[in-house]
Each structure stands twice: as structure tokens, then as C-alpha cells.
C-alpha positions as MATLAB code, in Angstrom:
seq = 'XXXXXXXXXXXXXXXXXXXXXXXXXXXXXXXXXXXXXXXXXXXXXXXXXXXXXXXXXXXXXXXXXXXXXXXXXXXXXXXXXXXXXXXXXXXXXXXXXXXXXXXXXXXXXXXXXXXXXXXXXXXXXXXXXXXXXXXXXXXXXXXXXXXXXXXXXXXXXXXXXXXXXXXXXXXXXXXXXXXXXXXXXXXXXXXXXXXXXXXXXXXXXXXXXXXXXXXXXXXXXXXXXXXXXXXXXXXXXXXXXXXXXXXXXXXXXXXXXXXXXXXXXXXXXXXXXXXXXXXXXXXXXXXXXXXXXXXXXXXXXXXXXXXXXXXXXXXXXXXXXXXXXXXXXXXXXXXXXXXXXXXXXXXXXXXXXXXXXXXXXXXXXXXXXXXXXXXXXXXXXXXXXXXXXXXXXXXXXXXXXXXXXXXXXXXXXXXXXXXXXXXXX';
ca = [
      -8.929   74.994    7.873;
     -12.108   72.839    7.131;
     -10.951   72.223    3.509;
      -7.432   71.592    4.847;
      -8.991   68.901    7.086;
     -11.065   67.483    4.505;
      -7.803   67.006    2.408;
      -5.856   65.532    5.290;
      -8.581   62.923    6.058;
      -8.889   61.818    2.336;
      -4.852   61.936    2.072;
      -4.525   59.737    4.963;
      -7.245   57.105    4.004;
      -5.664   56.731    0.229;
      -2.279   55.988    1.676;
      -3.960   53.462    3.995;
      -5.990   51.786    0.993;
      -2.651   51.642   -0.980;
      -1.026   49.853    2.059;
      -4.028   47.358    2.368;
      -4.170   46.525   -1.385;
      -0.639   45.237   -1.535;
      -0.272   41.367   -0.959;
       2.046   41.711    2.021;
      -0.470   44.381    3.861;
      -1.300   42.605    7.407;
      -4.551   44.668    7.377;
      -7.664   42.568    6.300;
     -10.304   44.017    3.828;
     -12.521   43.869    7.190;
     -10.338   45.789    9.228;
     -10.089   48.284    6.683;
     -13.990   48.438    6.297;
     -14.012   49.344   10.076;
     -11.650   51.711   10.315;
     -13.099   53.648    7.553;
     -16.268   53.707    9.440;
     -14.826   55.034   12.181;
     -12.651   57.763   10.493;
     -16.013   58.823    8.658;
     -17.650   59.371   11.998;
     -14.742   61.428   13.137;
     -15.651   65.393   13.347;
     -13.887   67.257   10.894;
     -13.167   69.866   13.594;
     -11.397   67.431   15.650;
      -8.195   67.382   13.144;
      -5.691   70.014   13.893;
      -2.339   70.940   13.307;
      -0.906   68.022   15.037;
      -1.978   66.010   11.575;
       0.551   67.895    9.788;
       2.803   64.419    9.461;
      -0.639   63.748    6.712;
       1.203   66.337    4.166;
       3.639   64.030    3.377;
       1.410   63.185    0.310;
       0.302   66.055   -1.735;
      -3.129   66.889   -0.722;
      -6.250   66.025   -3.092;
      -8.793   68.364   -3.272;
     -12.504   67.405   -3.729;
     -15.841   68.835   -2.982;
     -17.293   68.764    0.379;
     -20.213   66.380   -1.129;
     -17.428   63.920   -1.941;
     -16.973   60.724    0.462;
     -14.897   57.619    0.144;
     -17.554   54.910   -0.417;
     -17.536   51.904    1.546;
     -17.957   49.639   -1.531;
     -15.032   51.411   -3.179;
     -12.774   50.210   -0.171;
     -14.247   46.852    0.344;
     -15.234   44.546   -2.848;
     -18.335   42.508   -2.315;
     -17.447   39.348   -0.695;
     -20.240   36.234   -1.243;
     -20.917   33.510    1.310;
     -21.686   30.128    0.487;
     -25.311   30.408    1.214;
     -25.640   33.348   -1.266;
     -23.732   31.042   -3.631;
     -26.037   28.473   -3.298;
     -29.031   30.726   -3.653;
     -27.704   31.812   -7.120;
     -27.060   27.839   -8.242;
     -30.732   26.948   -7.174;
     -31.980   30.107   -9.544;
     -30.205   28.706  -12.450;
     -31.209   25.088  -11.964;
     -33.824   24.258   -9.201;
     -32.633   21.179   -7.168;
     -36.658   20.310   -7.165;
     -35.884   19.478  -10.907;
     -33.631   16.594  -10.140;
     -34.589   13.024  -10.512;
     -36.076   11.560   -7.211;
     -33.201    8.820   -7.188;
     -30.456   11.487   -7.226;
     -28.398   13.006   -4.695;
     -28.054   16.577   -5.426;
     -27.290   19.804   -3.516;
     -24.781   20.622   -0.641;
     -22.977   17.387   -0.068;
     -19.944   18.870    2.359;
     -20.318   21.853    4.303;
     -17.656   23.400    6.087;
     -18.023   24.304    9.620;
     -16.669   28.127    9.197;
     -18.706   30.335    7.299;
     -16.210   32.065    5.233;
     -16.467   34.167    1.883;
     -16.397   32.152   -1.182;
     -13.291   33.182   -3.500;
     -12.813   30.345   -5.893;
     -15.258   27.944   -7.321;
     -13.869   24.698   -9.471;
     -16.268   23.257  -12.039;
     -15.876   19.443  -12.501;
     -17.625   16.675  -14.240;
     -16.375   14.288  -11.389;
     -14.424   14.597   -8.555;
     -11.422   12.609   -8.376;
      -7.991   12.363   -6.798;
      -6.317   14.623   -9.604;
      -9.198   17.355   -9.331;
      -9.082   17.251   -5.492;
      -5.520   18.127   -5.882;
      -6.070   20.707   -8.431;
      -8.804   22.148   -5.768;
      -6.253   22.139   -2.969;
      -3.493   23.795   -4.874;
      -5.822   26.687   -5.859;
      -7.228   27.211   -2.371;
     -10.558   26.370   -3.501;
     -13.526   27.451   -1.429;
     -16.042   25.500   -3.403;
     -16.075   22.457   -5.784;
     -19.284   22.163   -8.108;
     -19.185   18.535   -9.338;
     -21.771   17.726  -11.686;
     -21.693   13.915  -10.796;
     -22.158   13.377   -7.069;
     -19.407   12.215   -5.196;
     -21.544   10.864   -2.493;
     -24.115    8.976   -3.776;
     -24.978    5.915   -1.692;
     -25.131    6.062    2.469;
     -22.017    5.587    4.113;
     -21.346    4.556    7.782;
     -18.028    5.766    8.208;
     -15.422    7.926    6.733;
     -12.101    5.977    6.102;
      -9.151    6.483    3.900;
      -9.256    3.137    2.242;
     -12.328    4.060    0.358;
     -11.556    6.703   -2.660;
     -14.464    8.702   -2.475;
     -14.474    8.968    1.147;
     -10.907    9.983    1.277;
     -11.961   12.507   -1.039;
     -14.612   13.917    1.189;
     -12.109   13.844    4.402;
      -9.678   15.979    2.362;
     -12.432   18.520    1.624;
     -13.529   18.526    5.059;
     -10.041   19.247    6.351;
      -9.270   21.771    3.805;
     -12.412   23.416    4.303;
     -13.756   22.984    0.946;
     -17.748   22.800    0.196;
     -18.999   20.327   -2.381;
     -22.132   20.723   -4.226;
     -23.215   18.452   -6.971;
     -26.248   19.393   -9.227;
     -26.581   16.410  -11.515;
     -29.792   15.869  -13.221;
     -31.075   19.093  -12.132;
     -28.686   20.379  -14.668;
     -30.017   17.765  -17.192;
     -33.650   18.545  -16.843;
     -33.407   22.362  -16.593;
     -34.111   24.219  -19.846;
     -30.735   25.479  -21.430;
     -29.294   23.042  -19.598;
     -26.805   19.877  -20.506;
     -29.397   18.247  -22.856;
     -30.076   21.588  -24.655;
     -26.309   22.062  -24.870;
     -25.852   18.661  -26.650;
     -28.602   18.748  -29.031;
     -27.157   21.943  -30.419;
     -24.205   20.422  -31.384;
     -26.166   19.553  -34.815;
     -27.104   23.003  -35.191;
     -30.901   24.533  -35.000;
     -34.031   22.618  -34.752;
     -37.349   22.424  -33.259;
     -36.538   20.875  -30.093;
     -39.102   19.148  -27.799;
     -38.742   17.195  -24.409;
     -38.725   13.436  -24.329;
     -39.377   13.083  -20.534;
     -41.505   16.006  -19.599;
     -40.703   17.746  -15.869;
     -43.562   18.934  -13.649;
     -43.148   22.068  -11.415;
     -44.659   23.724   -8.907;
     -43.157   23.605   -4.923;
     -46.935   23.656   -3.798;
     -47.233   20.740   -0.936;
     -51.092   20.674   -1.572;
     -51.636   17.450   -3.433;
     -55.437   16.727   -2.785;
     -58.389   18.477   -3.281;
     -61.439   17.902   -1.182;
     -65.009   19.014   -1.967;
     -67.688   18.922    0.706;
     -71.185   20.653    2.046;
     -71.680   21.859    5.298;
     -75.456   23.243    6.328;
     -74.320   26.286    8.450;
     -71.585   28.764    8.917;
     -71.045   27.444   12.494;
     -70.729   23.708   11.338;
     -68.223   25.029    8.643;
     -65.990   26.985   11.668;
     -66.239   23.630   13.691;
     -65.035   21.532   10.836;
     -62.259   23.990    9.665;
     -60.779   24.356   13.234;
     -60.622   20.604   13.256;
     -59.093   20.241    9.748;
     -56.380   22.719   10.737;
     -55.012   20.189   13.303;
     -54.659   17.790   10.528;
     -52.417   19.224    8.383;
     -48.891   19.242   10.276;
     -48.594   22.841   10.319;
     -49.251   23.236    6.785;
     -51.529   26.159    6.221;
     -54.983   24.531    4.398;
     -56.228   26.211    1.612;
     -59.631   26.415    1.215;
     -62.580   28.204   -0.738;
     -66.270   28.916    0.111;
     -69.034   29.292   -2.825;
     -72.243   31.035   -1.915;
     -74.753   29.166   -0.022;
     -77.876   27.400   -1.790;
     -80.621   25.167   -0.733;
     -78.277   22.172   -0.231;
     -75.875   24.412    2.121;
     -72.234   25.885    1.773;
     -70.266   24.299   -0.527;
     -66.764   24.082    0.143;
     -63.313   23.077   -1.763;
     -60.235   22.573    0.340;
     -56.636   21.493   -0.753;
     -54.132   19.586    1.495;
     -51.025   17.537    1.496;
     -50.274   13.731    1.168;
     -49.557   13.776    4.796;
     -52.977   15.640    5.816;
     -55.125   13.239    3.420;
     -56.312   10.572    5.584;
     -56.965   12.770    8.794;
     -58.619   15.088    7.038;
     -60.789   12.713    5.397;
     -61.553   11.065    8.533;
     -62.586   14.329   10.102;
     -64.970   14.955    7.539;
     -66.420   11.696    7.927;
     -67.027   12.246   11.350;
     -69.818   14.940   10.378;
     -72.659   13.680    8.559;
     -73.182   16.770    6.104;
     -69.745   16.562    4.765;
     -69.104   12.780    4.704;
     -72.295   12.570    2.510;
     -71.191   14.978    0.035;
     -67.347   14.562    0.190;
     -65.233   13.998   -3.322;
     -61.493   13.566   -3.414;
     -59.613   14.887   -6.433;
     -55.797   14.178   -7.106;
     -53.899   17.462   -7.939;
     -51.365   16.968  -10.596;
     -48.455   19.547  -11.160;
     -48.137   21.400  -14.121;
     -45.933   20.746  -16.819;
     -42.816   23.082  -17.227;
     -42.378   23.871  -20.830;
     -38.854   23.149  -21.977;
     -38.032   21.116  -18.870;
     -37.082   17.502  -18.387;
     -34.998   14.634  -19.535;
     -33.836   14.185  -22.813;
     -34.358   16.303  -26.147;
     -35.559   15.456  -29.711;
     -34.837   18.080  -32.433;
     -36.213   18.043  -35.824;
     -33.224   19.673  -37.584;
     -34.063   22.918  -39.729;
     -31.162   21.680  -42.276;
     -31.111   17.885  -42.578;
     -27.506   16.586  -42.474;
     -25.841   13.223  -43.439;
     -24.430   11.173  -40.652;
     -20.987   11.591  -41.609;
     -21.784   15.276  -41.198;
     -23.331   14.758  -37.923;
     -20.019   12.728  -36.496;
     -18.193   15.398  -37.455;
     -20.153   18.277  -35.879;
     -20.241   16.253  -32.430;
     -16.699   15.758  -32.601;
     -16.239   19.114  -32.735;
     -19.178   19.980  -30.396;
     -17.612   17.961  -27.750;
     -13.908   18.150  -28.405;
     -13.339   14.700  -29.412;
     -10.864   13.099  -32.101;
     -13.046    9.644  -31.699;
     -16.860    8.724  -31.429;
     -18.229    5.171  -31.740;
     -21.188    4.528  -34.318;
     -23.616    2.076  -34.910;
     -25.529    2.521  -38.441;
     -29.101    1.631  -38.377;
     -30.318   -1.115  -40.383;
     -30.407   -0.306  -43.951;
     -28.362    3.039  -43.116;
     -25.159    4.200  -44.600;
     -22.964    7.391  -43.683;
     -24.480    9.220  -46.220;
     -27.864    8.561  -45.147;
     -29.902   11.907  -44.041;
     -30.561   12.683  -40.628;
     -33.650   14.859  -39.878;
     -34.435   14.018  -36.315;
     -31.958   13.449  -33.626;
     -32.818   12.171  -29.801;
     -30.058   13.161  -26.963;
     -29.693   12.325  -23.662;
     -26.629   13.228  -21.569;
     -24.777   10.317  -19.863;
     -26.557    7.113  -19.714;
     -29.493    7.584  -22.218;
     -30.833    4.522  -22.881;
     -33.900    4.690  -20.674;
     -34.647    7.880  -22.002;
     -34.159    7.174  -25.791;
     -35.833    3.707  -25.961;
     -38.795    3.532  -28.306;
     -38.107    7.073  -29.511;
     -38.706    7.653  -33.178;
     -35.491    9.451  -34.612;
     -32.689    8.891  -37.260;
     -30.019    9.174  -34.659;
     -29.580    8.680  -30.962;
     -26.477   10.771  -29.285;
     -25.652    9.639  -25.945;
     -22.912    9.082  -23.947;
     -23.298    5.093  -23.515;
     -25.678    2.313  -23.981;
     -25.457   -1.467  -23.530;
     -24.759   -4.000  -26.360;
     -28.325   -5.291  -26.578;
     -29.646   -1.706  -26.178;
     -27.613   -0.445  -29.440;
     -28.816   -3.871  -31.429;
     -32.427   -2.972  -30.454;
     -32.114    0.593  -31.798;
     -30.014   -0.613  -34.643;
     -32.871   -3.168  -35.652;
     -35.428   -0.185  -35.691;
     -33.245    1.799  -38.195;
     -32.008    4.162  -35.882;
     -28.139    4.930  -36.063;
     -26.407    5.548  -32.541;
     -23.538    7.766  -31.510;
     -21.555    7.074  -28.587;
     -19.114    9.603  -27.156;
     -18.509    7.581  -23.585;
     -20.353    8.600  -20.517;
     -18.896   11.854  -19.209;
     -17.688   13.517  -22.525;
     -21.022   13.829  -23.386;
     -21.647   16.294  -20.490;
     -18.130   17.698  -19.834;
     -18.368   20.478  -22.460;
     -21.131   22.105  -20.671;
     -19.120   23.147  -17.811;
     -17.587   25.708  -20.236;
     -21.013   27.156  -20.728;
     -22.002   26.936  -17.143;
     -19.184   28.736  -16.010;
     -20.170   31.981  -18.208;
     -23.457   31.704  -17.023;
     -21.973   31.477  -13.088;
     -19.754   34.191  -13.439;
     -22.012   36.735  -14.745;
     -23.891   36.355  -11.740;
     -21.395   36.532   -9.054;
     -19.279   39.448   -8.116;
     -15.691   40.097   -9.170;
     -14.370   38.657   -5.875;
     -15.254   35.127   -7.171;
     -13.229   33.167   -9.547;
     -14.940   30.399  -11.237;
     -12.803   27.930  -13.062;
     -13.300   24.846  -15.228;
     -10.931   21.915  -13.995;
      -7.907   20.957  -16.045;
      -7.451   17.713  -14.596;
     -10.862   16.202  -15.176;
     -11.350   13.733  -17.794;
     -13.377   10.990  -18.751;
     -11.664    7.532  -17.691;
     -11.820    5.883  -20.783;
      -9.931    6.733  -23.889;
      -9.298    5.362  -27.397;
      -5.664    3.492  -27.460;
];
């Protein structure tokens, strides 16, 4: 009888799960999970002959240790905050430029599972329509659709109109922008890889460390009692940030103290130490620099393992970017058969990063007329793809990086409507 009851309960759950898995089923996954938990808690002895209608389905025999797992019935769902954590691990927002507007720009009022993510280089009307048609939950727009401060949301402004549509549809909008440029393995590494392998270095080095302590104060006190008094006063200066300090073994001059503090706590901390004669006479202040992050930063310089001609570089980059046309400015004294051993790249508008870099070839999205003239005069050839064309191809690469870190319940799609506004005619 006990085995029969197990068979009956399994049969009922199997039938129920089949019903739930159909598109027309009115039972939600959440309801099923709740139901499964309830049924699994029912004592097997409570199942009597009154449940004989379950036998409409042939019984399934299994050992007493077999159970219908919750995870088997309920695919893993991810909330927005969990997806954002994955994005942060792939490209920390702290690596974005200080002037940039990155991160979560539009957040829905209701916390719902993220099932569909759309990747795009720019959020335009066409991309928004695409997102609406696929019932997208999260749009990851490389360029931030909201950049400058706004005072109102009105339909006459196209960017504000997109934000309104996102809010009405319950879509979140996230922008990584320069954090993707800076991170190792990001947009710039993908771009420079178009010409093949080489010894790659960063043009504008990024510095890391989330440590808020930016200054080091060193001073001396006469006794442990004085040290305790000073430290109590200093703790009140750091606005809740924990002070980090170390004390060396006392000697004839006293107890030597080394303390780190934040920018905001520097002035009140110094004022506190100046009120104590011993510490004021021995006080020294050091500025702490953040350590460099190897491989992270803006722009890349590659010394190619296999030098190529300019003509070959053009064909390689056309293939890499998926373009039929590029714009070329030959450096002074150069021809398309000239050799390229060093190439400097910067996705987007790269003149501020590439300016002054010694290389045979610059590759970027756009440069001004006079910036191109300056490069050409120095013998450097310039290859331009238009702004977003130097970035868009990375979306497919990022899609793979993101998809493998998300459960099967989340679909990541690269926009088909996204394109550079300029085209060769």
C-alpha cells in the first residue's frame, strides 16, 4: 500500500507538471512550486483508496528515496538585481570614466524576473520598438540614452520619449559605456584583435581599488592613554568610515602611529591632531595613489606578431567590423603597400586617447578633420569606421560572456534594429 501511494502521488505530480508546462496552462510556476511543496509534505499514509482516479495514468515505479525535486519543476529565475551583479563582475562600473553616466538608468517599480535581455549599441525608436515586440525586461544600451540632467519627461524630446516608453512597459535600462572600453577583454581589446595577435598594452592606464582611504597620516604620541584619547576624537571625524591605523613598538620618542583616512575626513583629522602638541609636532601627510590595474584602461597599442600592409589591414578590419567601406588617410610618405607593425586603437571617438601616440596606424570610429591632418603629418595612417561601427561588433562577444553566466530561463539577444546613423551612399 505504501508503494502504491508513492506511485499515485508521483503520477498526479507528473500529470500536473505536464499541464503546467503547456502554454495555455493557467497555473504559474510559482503556484506549482507552492503546490509541490504542499504535496511533498502530505504523509503518504493519508493517501487512501479514495485517490483511485489517479490510476487513469499508468503508475510510475521508483525507489522510496526518489523525490520530485523543486529545481526540476521550477527553472531558476533571476531578478534584476542579480543580473546587475553579473554585469558588475564582467565590467565594474568603477572603471568607467568620471564624466560618464553608467549603470542602471531606468528601474521598474515592480520587481519581476528578467527573462529577456536586449543588447544594443544605441537605444533608438527602432530598437525600442524591437524591445517592445519581444516583451523585453532589460535593455543594455552601450551608449547611455540618458546622459545630461533632465528637468522633465515629455514626448517632444526623443530620448525622454524612449524613457517614458521603457517605464510604461516595465523595462529596465542599463548602460555600461566606458566601463566596457576600459575593462580587460572589453571593446578595445576586441577592436585591436582585428589585426591579429600582438604584444598589447594600454594607452591610458586605469587604476583600481575600491578603498575609500586616500591619505596616510603619521604622527607620534607619548603614551597609550594619549593614543586612546586621540583615536576617539579621530573616529568622530571620519563620517562613519572606519579608520585604519597601526601602532609601532614604543621607543624613546614615543608611540608611532600610522593612520589612513578618506578625503572628507582629512581636514577634520588634521585639525584634531594639531590640537595635541605631540602629534602636531610629528605629523606628516602622504597622498595614497590607487594601484594600476594591468590590462585595464582606455585605448590599446599592439606590436603585431605578424606585420601587415595597410591594404591588408583595411581588409582585415572590414571583415572584423562587418563593413564594406572604411575611410583611410595615408600617413605622409606612406602607400597602401607600406608595412604596419604597430597599431593604436580606441573605440568610438578616439582622438583624445590616440593623440601623440607613436604608431604606424590609428584605428577608431571618428576623428576631426584637423586631428586627422595632425596624425598624417607625423606619418601615421588613420582608419575610420564611423563612431558606433567601431563598437557594435563587441555586442555579439559580450552576449556569449553574459549568456553563460545566466540561467536558461534568461534569453540574451543582440538587436537587429541597431545600426550606425551614417551610411555610405
